[in-house]
C-alpha positions in Angstrom: 123.8 79.6 99.2 123.0 82.0 101.8 119.6 81.2 103.4 119.7 84.6 105.1 118.5 86.0 101.6 114.8 85.0 102.5 112.7 87.9 102.1 115.2 90.2 100.4 114.1 92.2 97.6 116.2 93.5 94.7 115.7 96.9 93.1 113.6 97.1 90.2 115.0 96.3 86.6 115.6 99.1 83.9 112.3 99.2 81.9 112.2 96.6 79.2 110.6 97.4 75.9 108.8 94.7 74.4 109.3 94.6 70.5 107.4 93.0 67.8 110.1 91.0 66.6 111.1 89.6 70.0 107.5 88.5 70.3 107.5 86.8 67.0 110.8 85.0 68.0 109.8 84.0 71.3 106.3 82.4 69.7 108.5 80.5 67.3 110.8 79.2 70.2 107.7 78.0 72.2 106.0 76.6 69.0 102.9 79.3 69.5 100.4 79.0 66.8 98.6 82.0 67.9 98.1 84.3 65.0 98.0 87.2 67.4 101.8 86.7 68.0 102.6 87.1 64.6 100.0 88.9 62.6 99.5 92.7 63.6 96.2 92.7 61.8 94.9 89.5 63.3 95.9 91.1 66.8 94.0 94.4 66.2 91.0 92.7 64.8 90.9 90.8 68.2 91.1 94.0 70.0 94.7 94.1 70.9 96.8 97.3 70.7 99.7 95.1 68.9 101.1 91.9 68.8 100.4 89.5 71.8 103.4 87.9 73.6 102.6 84.0 74.5 101.6 83.6 78.0 105.0 82.1 79.1 107.0 85.5 77.9 107.3 86.9 81.3 110.4 84.6 81.7 112.3 86.8 79.3 111.6 89.8 81.8 112.2 87.5 84.9 115.6 86.5 83.6 117.0 90.1 84.3 116.0 89.8 87.7 117.7 86.1 88.0 120.9 88.0 86.9 120.5 90.1 90.0 120.1 87.3 92.3 122.9 85.1 91.0 125.4 88.0 90.4 124.7 88.9 94.2 128.0 87.9 95.9 126.0 87.9 99.2 123.8 85.1 97.6 126.9 82.8 97.2 125.4 81.0 94.2 127.6 79.3 91.5 125.6 79.2 88.4 127.1 75.6 87.3 125.3 74.5 90.4 121.9 75.8 89.6 119.1 73.8 88.2 115.6 75.3 87.4 113.1 73.1 89.2 109.7 74.7 88.8 108.1 77.8 86.9 104.6 79.2 87.3 103.1 82.5 86.1 100.1 84.5 87.1 99.3 87.1 84.2 96.9 89.9 84.9 96.8 90.9 81.4 98.5 89.9 78.3 101.8 91.4 77.5 101.9 93.2 73.9 104.5 94.8 71.7 105.3 98.2 72.9 104.8 97.4 76.6 107.7 98.9 78.8 107.7 96.5 81.6 109.8 96.5 85.0 110.5 93.8 87.1 111.4 93.4 90.9 112.3 90.2 92.4 111.8 88.9 95.9 113.5 86.0 97.3 110.4 84.4 98.6 112.1 81.5 100.6 115.5 79.5 100.9 115.0 76.0 102.1 118.2 74.1 103.0 118.3 70.3 102.5 121.4 68.1 102.9 123.8 70.9 101.9 121.6 72.0 99.0 119.2 75.0 98.8 115.6 75.2 97.4 115.3 79.0 96.4 111.8 80.1 95.5 111.9 83.7 93.9 109.0 85.7 92.9 109.3 88.5 90.1 106.4 91.0 89.9 106.3 92.6 86.4 104.5 95.9 86.0 103.9 98.2 83.1 104.9 101.9 82.6 102.1 102.9 84.8 102.8 100.8 87.5 100.0 98.5 87.1 100.5 94.7 87.5 101.1 92.7 84.3 102.3 89.3 85.8 104.1 87.5 88.6 106.6 84.8 87.5 107.4 82.4 90.4 110.3 80.1 90.0 112.1 77.7 92.2 115.8 77.2 91.5 117.7 74.2 93.3 121.2 75.3 94.2 123.7 72.5 94.8 126.3 72.7 97.6 129.8 72.8 97.3 131.9 69.6 97.2 
C-alpha cells in the first residue's frame, strides 16, 4: 500500500440513479422492517417523495469509489489482502428512489503498522443539485506482501 496516497481525492463517480427495486432489495438484504422502504403509499403518507433507502444504503454508492482506489495502480492494493475494518455514516437527508447521486472519495489517512496499512477513506455523496446527502467513512486494513 502506498502511504503517499493520503490526501488524494479521486474524480467524482458517474451519477447513480436510485431505483425503487434497488431500495426494496437493499431493505430485504439488511432485514429492514420499515414500510417506507417497500410501500410507496406509506412513504408518501410520511411526507417522502418516494421509497426511502435504509440508512446504510450509502455503502452501495461508496462501493463505486472504493473501486477507484483499489483499481489505482499507484495504490498498490491487492484485493485479496483487504479487510473492511470499520464503517460509519453521516446522513444529511434520507436517500429516496429517484435520487441521482455522485460520490467523491478522499483518502483521509494511511497509517502503516508492521508492514500493513490502515487506510481511512471518506466518500462524500451529493445529489444532482450538489447538496450533501451523506458521508460514508470506512477503514480498510491492507495486508502487506509476504
